[in-house]
C-alpha positions, 0 to 999 in steps of 0.5 A, a space after each residue: 483482520 482490519 486491525 492487523 492490516 492497520 498495524 502492518 500498514 502503520 509500520 510498512 506503508 505509512 512512510 510513503 502513503 501517509 497516516 490516512 492513506 492519502 499519499 502524503 507520507 514523509 517520503 512523498 516529499 522525495 518521491 514525485 514521479 510518480 508520487 505515492 498513491 492516494 489509497 483513499 481514492 483508489 478503486 483497484 480491486 483486491 486481486 490487484 492490490 494483492 499483486 502490487 503489494 506482493 510483487 511491487 510496483 514495477 511488476 505491475 507497470 507502476 512505480 519502481 519505488 513501491 517495494 515488493 512485500 511478498 517475501 517479508 509479509 505473510 499471505 494473511 498479513 497482506 490480506 489484512 492490509 488489503 482489508 484495511 486499505 479497502 476500509 479507508 476508501 472514501 
């Protein structure tokens, strides 16, 4: 559910992607090349989000700072985070 996704987001993703998903979390002051993605403007499909969340940024040719969450989050939690990310897009 989106609510579960929001809870997971607020504990795992907020540090880099920011409270509202705009890529302005506390770590964005350190991570510059590339900065954390602004998830509100992302157009990536759910299948891509599943891959980058599960396998990490490096696995899909993106930032090595994006960690793989596949071993720490359940499939249902990842699906919920994806629903939440899609729900915050502009």
